[in-house]
N, C-alpha and C positions, 0 to 999 in steps of 0.2 A: 749265440746269435750274431754277435759282432764278428766272430771269426768267419762265419758264413758270408757275411757282407764283405769282409776283407777279401775272401776268396773270390767273390763275384767281381771285384774290381780287376782281377787278373784274368778274366775270361777272354780277353783279347791280347794277352801277353804273347808275343811272337819272337822273343829274343832268345833263341835256343843257345846262343853262345854265352849269354849272361847266366847268372845263377838261376836255378829253377824257381818257378813260382812258388813251389812248396816251401823252399827255403825262405823266400821273402815273407810268405804268410806266417811261417813259424816265428820269424824274427819280429813280427808286428808291423810290417810295412804295408801300405796301401799303394796300389798302382795309380799313376797320375795321367795315363794315356798320352804321355809325351816321351818318345824314345824309350829308354829303360829307367826313367825317373820314378822314384818311389818316395813316400813321405810317411813319417810316423806322426799321427795326429795327437799323440800324447806329449811329445817333446818338440815337435816341429822340425825334426831332423829331415833334411831333404838330400837324397843321394842320387847320383846319375853317373853314367859312363863306368859301369862295373867291369872289372877285369875277369874274363872267363877263366875258370879252373883255379882261381886264386882267392878272390874275395869271398869271405864267409859272412853272409848278412847278419847272422846272430852275433858274431864276434865284432863286426863293424858297429852294430847298434850298441853293444855293451861297452865298447871302448870309447866311442865318440860321445855317447850320452849315458854315462853310468848312473845318473840320478833320475833318468826317465822312469815314470811310474810303471810302464809296461816292462822295462828291463828289470826293475827292482822286484816286482811282484810276479812276473810271468817267466822270466829267464833265469835270474839269479836265485830266487827263492826255491826253484824247483830242483836245483842241484843238491846232491847229497851233502849233508853236513859232514865235514871231514873229521876223522878220528885216526890217530896214529896206530898202525899195526906194522909188525915186522914180518918179512917174508923169508926168514931163515932161522935155524937153530944154531947155536954157537959151536956145538960139538956133534956133528953128524956126518954121515957119509955124503950127504948132499952138498957139503962144502966143495967136494971135488967138481961138481957140476958148476958151481959158481966160479971156480977158478978158470974154467974154459969159456965162460960167458963174457968175453971181453967186449963184444959188440953191443950186447944188451945190458940192461941195468937191473937184473933180477935180484941183486943184493941190496937194493936201496929200499927206502921206506915208502910204503903206499899210503896215500892220503885219502882214506875213507874206510867204511866198514865192510868186511867180507861177508858174502852170503853163505859161504861154507867154511866157517872158521876152523873146523877140524882138519881141513886140508891146507891150512896156511903154511905149514912147515913142509919143506921140500921132501924130506924122507917119507912123510906120510903120503904124499902124492906118488912117490916112487913105489911104495908098497901096494898101491891100488892097481898097478899094472902087472901083477903076477900072472894074470890070465890073459894078457894082451895077445891077440892073434900073431902068429909067426909069419904071416904073409908079408910081402913087401909093403911097408908102411913107414911113415916118419919114425925116427928113433924115439924111444921112451924118454931119453934125456932131453930131447928137443921139446917134446910134449910137456914134460914136467916143468922145464924152464919157462915155457909159455904160459904156465899157470893152470894146466889141465890135470885132472885126475880121471882115472878110468871108471866108468859106470858099471862095467861088467857086461854090457849089452852091445853085441856086434862091435862096431868101431866108434861108438859114441863116447866122447870125452866132454867133461864139463869144467868150466873155469871156477876155481875156488872163490874168486872174488865177485864176478858179475853174474855167475850162475848161467852163463851162455853155453850152449852145447853145440858141438860140431861132429859130423860123421862123414863117411864116404871119402876117406883120405886117399890122396894120390901119393905115389912114391916120392915125388919131387916137391910136394907141398911143404911150405915153411910154416910150422904151427904158429909162430909169433906173428908173422905177416897176416895169416888167415884170421887169427884172433882179432887183430886190430881192424882188419877189413870188414868182418862180419859184425863185430861188436865195438864200434868206435867210441861208445860211451863208457867203456870199461877203463877206469883210471889205471888199473894195473897194466893192461896192455899198452896204454899210452905211455906210461912211465917206462915200461920195458923197452919199447922201441926208441924212445928219445924223440924230441920235438921234430927233428929233420926227417927221420924215417917215417914217423907217424904222418907228417904232412904229405910226403910223397905217396904213401899208401892211400890216403883219403883222396888225393888229387887223381890218382889212377882210377880209383873207384868211381869218382864223379865223371871222369871222361867216358868210362865204359857205360855208365847209366845214360849219359847224354847221347851216345851213339845208339844205344838201344831204343831210346825214345824217338830219335830222329828216324829210325827205321819202322816205327809203329805206323800202321795205316791211320789216316786222318779222318776216314769216313765215320769212325765211331765217336768223333767229337761233335759232329753236326747234329743239330737239334731236329726233332720231328716237327717242330712248330714252323709255320709259314713265315719266311723272312719278308720284311718289307721291301718293296721295289722303289728305289729312289734313283730316278734317271738323271736328275739335274738339280741344281741348287734351288730352282724355283719350287720343285716338288718338296725338297727338304724344308724350305721356309714355310710352306703351307702346313706340313705335318707338325713342325715345331710350334707354329702359331696355335694350332688346335690343342696341343698339349699344355700350352701355357694357360689355357682356360680351365684345366683340370683342378679339382679341389686341392690336391697336394701342392700344386704350384702356387695357388693363391695363399695357402697356409704358410708356405716358405716366404712369400712376400710379407705376410703379416709378422713373420719372425725376423724381419729386417735384412733378409738376403736381397741383394741387388737383382733387378730384373735381368741384367746382363749376365750375371752368374748363372741363374736358373736357365736362361736361354742357351748359354754356351754348353751347359751340361746335357741338355736335350739334344743339341746339335751334334755333340761328340758321340753320344750314345747311338743316335740314329745313323750317323755317317759311318762310324766304325763297326758297329755291331748289327746294323739293319734290324733292330728290334727294340722294343720298349724296355724300361727297367723291369726287373723281375718283381720287385716290391717297391712300395713307396719309400721304404727305408733305404733302398739302394740309391734313389734319387737324393734323399737327404744327405747320405754320405758323400755322394759325388759333389754336391754343393759345398759341403764342409771342406773336402779335399781341395777343391779349386780355390775357395776363399782363403784357406791356409797358405796355399802357394803364393797367392797375390800378396797377402800380408807379410809373409816371411821373406820372400825373395826381395820384394820392395825395390826392384830395379838394381839390386846389388848382386852381381854374378858370383861373388865369393860366398854367398849364402847357399849356393848349391855345391854340395861336397862331392868330390871325386874320391871314392873310398880308398883306392890303392895309394893315391898321392898323400891323402891326409894320414892314413895309417903309417906310411913310411916316415912322414915327418914326426909323428909321435914316437915311433920306435927309435929314430935317429935324429934327434933335434939338432939343428945347425948351431954353430957358434954364434955368439951375440953379434959379431961383426959381419955375419953373412945371413942374418935373419931375413933381411928384405929380399934375398935372392930367389926364394922359392915360395910357392903358394899353390894350393889345389885350385886349378882353374879349368874351365870348360872350353871345348872347341868352339869356333865361331858359329857353327850351325846351332849348337846348344844355346849359346848366349843370345841368339836371335829370339829365342822363346822365353827369355828371362829379362827383358828390357823394362821399359817404363811400366808402372802399375797404376797409372791414373785413369783417365777416361777410357783408354784402350787396353787396360791391364788384363782383362779377361782374354781378349783375342791373342795377346802376346804370350801370356803364360801358357796357354793351351794350344799354341800353334802346332798344327798337325804335320809339321815337316818331317823329313826322313829321320831315322834314328841317328842320334848323335854319336853312337858308338863306332860308326864307320869313319869318323874323323879322327886323325891322329895329331893334329896341330894343337898347340897349347899357347896361351898367353900368360904373362906374369903380372901379378899385382902385389902391392905391399903386404907382406905377411902380417903386419900389425893389425890389418883389418880382418884377417881370416883366421887368426890364431886361437881365439878363445872359445867361441860358442856359436851355435845356430839356434836362434830363439826368435820368438815373435816380438819384434821391437815395438810393435804398436800397442802392446797391452801387457805391462808388467803385472798388473793386477790379476790377469787371467792365469799367468804362470804361477803366481803365488797361491791362488785359489786351487789350482790343479794339485800342487804339492800338499796342501793342507788336507784335501779330501781324499787323496789317493790311498793313503794307508787304511782308512776306515772303509772306503767304498770297495776297493779291489779285494778286500778280504771276504767279500760276499759275492762271488762270481755269478750266483743265481739271480742276483738283482739286476737283470738286464734292462737298464734304463731306456734303451732305445725303443722298447715296446711302448713304454709310457710316453716317450718323446714323440713317437709317430702318432700317438693318440691325442696328445694335448699340445705338442710343440711348445713345451716349456723351453727355457733357454738352451740352445743347442750345445753350448760349451760343456754342459754337464754330461753329455753323451760320452765324452772321452774317458770317463773314469771306469768303464766296464769293458771286459773282454771275455 
């Protein structure tokens, strides 16, 4: 249920040049309705100004917040537990294939368990191609090196490691590239390509998907429901005032949400989407997301991370004498939405200005203030409670506390432990 609510926050995501909303949802991020800003409500990581075709939301989340309960329980723990296996036999005819495989790394160790261990050795995979069609197709050596064995059916080959199958080969198809393109989760294919080639393959695939999506008709996205007609701010104010009298809004007030926060959430929803929240839980989540932004940014622009800049700093840390020279900062248009968080914090944080990704200017701040973490500085006890309960609560994904939350409105902080 939490994932569905997270998906709902991206219903107005219009940044086709940024990572797709599906990637953001998978990585655990919620959309903030400001530019391409997203937030993780589990660890308070706030990111904005994503770099197209380069930034991977899952990798960014895992790298910048490795102890986040969502990362630990939903991203890391779902990866296959590694086990060492070898992709060759010491004395076989297959060693001749390895000798010609200078570009790829088919002789190295694969870190995980194979789905078809009987075809781990290269000679065994070679033997499976005795009935391979003689028509113009990729060479058997290339297919074997790419990890495939022949199934004996048409041109269907299967990876010994990930169990992925491909067919309908073209004469100029590269089995290794196609393997990594269609089965990016296969650790053998990734190892075979090497990091640089693997990255280029995935980037090319992402660009092709973006172009395909850009050409899709948009009329299938529109809803059959009647959209609200909001001709001016006066009409908007009237509609918002009526919704502030709803029971859900009153319950949020009882749970110590500020009236300004609830009001701003209704205003953004009606102004941007011309429709009410789908469920009460969507309003609850919108208020939580907004309140977290106010608390975490707290008027400090360095608390909004630019993923490409921060990831580059972590990969290539500067020398101690040049530490103060660089820091991930936002463009002026972005900073305008992250200023003071006092009486006008809601209006500033959720300023509906144009997307900040169109701005290329940067400012510099002392790296010492942006080096270590993004956290909710207003409540150390909340973070402590989060980590203490994450291990036990997240092990029971069926216990969707948000249902109980929306019924009883017990402390909203406990909502974050489930996904």
